[in-house]
C-alpha positions in Angstrom: 14.4 -0.3 1.2 14.0 -2.4 4.2 10.3 -4.3 4.5 9.0 -5.9 7.6 6.4 -8.6 7.4 3.9 -9.1 10.9 0.7 -11.2 10.9 -2.0 -11.1 13.2 -4.7 -13.9 12.5 -6.1 -12.8 8.9 -3.8 -9.4 9.1 -0.9 -8.8 7.6 1.1 -5.5 8.0 4.1 -4.4 5.5 6.2 -2.2 7.3 8.6 -0.1 4.4 11.5 1.9 5.6 12.9 4.3 2.5 11.4 5.6 -0.1 9.0 4.0 -2.8 10.0 4.1 -6.7 10.7 1.6 -9.4 13.7 0.6 -7.8 12.1 -0.5 -4.7 8.6 -1.9 -6.1 9.6 -5.1 -7.2 10.9 -6.2 -3.3 7.3 -4.5 -2.0 5.4 -6.7 -4.5 7.3 -9.4 -3.7 6.6 -9.4 0.0 3.3 -9.0 -1.2 2.8 -12.3 -2.5 4.9 -13.7 -0.6 1.9 -13.8 2.2 -0.3 -16.8 3.3 -3.7 -17.5 0.9 -5.7 -16.7 4.6 -4.3 -13.7 4.9 -7.4 -11.4 3.7 -6.2 -7.6 5.3 -3.2 -6.4 4.2 -1.7 -3.0 5.9 1.2 -0.8 4.7 2.9 0.8 6.9 4.3 3.7 5.6 5.4 5.6 8.6 9.1 5.4 7.5 8.4 6.1 3.9 9.4 10.2 3.2 8.7 10.3 -0.4 6.5 7.8 -3.0 6.6 8.3 -6.5 4.1 6.5 -9.3 5.5 3.4 -8.7 3.4 3.9 -4.8 0.4 4.3 -6.9 1.0 0.9 -8.5 1.8 -0.5 -5.3 -1.3 0.6 -3.7 -4.2 0.0 -6.5 -2.9 -2.7 -8.7 -5.7 -5.0 -10.3 -5.6 -8.7 -7.9 -4.0 -11.3 -10.3 -6.0 -14.0 -11.3 -5.4 -16.9 -9.0 -4.3 -14.5 -6.4 -6.9 -13.7 -3.1 -7.7 -10.8 -2.7 -7.4 -8.8 -0.2 -8.4 -5.8 1.9 -5.8 -3.2 1.4 -5.2 0.0 4.0 -2.6 2.4 4.6 -1.1 3.9 7.7 1.4 6.2 8.7 1.0 8.5 6.0 3.9 10.9 6.0 3.0 14.6 3.7 4.6 13.8 0.5 3.0 10.4 0.0 -0.7 11.6 1.7 -0.6 14.4 -1.0 0.1 12.0 -4.0 -2.7 9.9 -3.6 -4.7 12.9 -3.2 -3.6 14.2 -6.2 -4.0 11.0 -8.2 -7.4 10.8 -6.5 -8.4 14.0 -7.7 -6.8 13.5 -11.5 -8.6 10.2 -11.7 -10.9 9.0 -9.3 -12.3 5.9 -11.5 -8.7 4.7 -11.0 -7.0 5.6 -7.9 -10.9 5.9 -5.8 -10.2 7.2 -2.1 -13.3 6.9 -1.3 -13.2 3.6 -0.8 -11.3 2.5 2.7 -7.7 2.8 1.2 -6.5 4.8 4.4 -6.9 3.5 8.1 -7.1 6.0 11.2 -5.8 9.3 11.5 -4.4 9.3 7.6 -8.0 9.4 6.3 -7.4 10.8 3.5 
């Protein structure tokens, strides 16, 4: 897993390259945790992520830990398999995986 972080004002984009699973979850979480406090928007660019298991749901829907800033999370570049996983999770448990909030930007609207 390779992840590149770019900052633009108060928005950060983390571009993940590779599959998201429980082995790659810790470094991705660390990338998000390392963002400066002034960052209020976090965009996950998953254009280079062909596969995501339940670890991806933990990454995208984890509650904000106490003492950390609450950030608006969006996802771009969803490939077919990760998009199917998000839709299935939302259909199975819409309260835990609310896709009615603006999680996905642009053409990736779930």
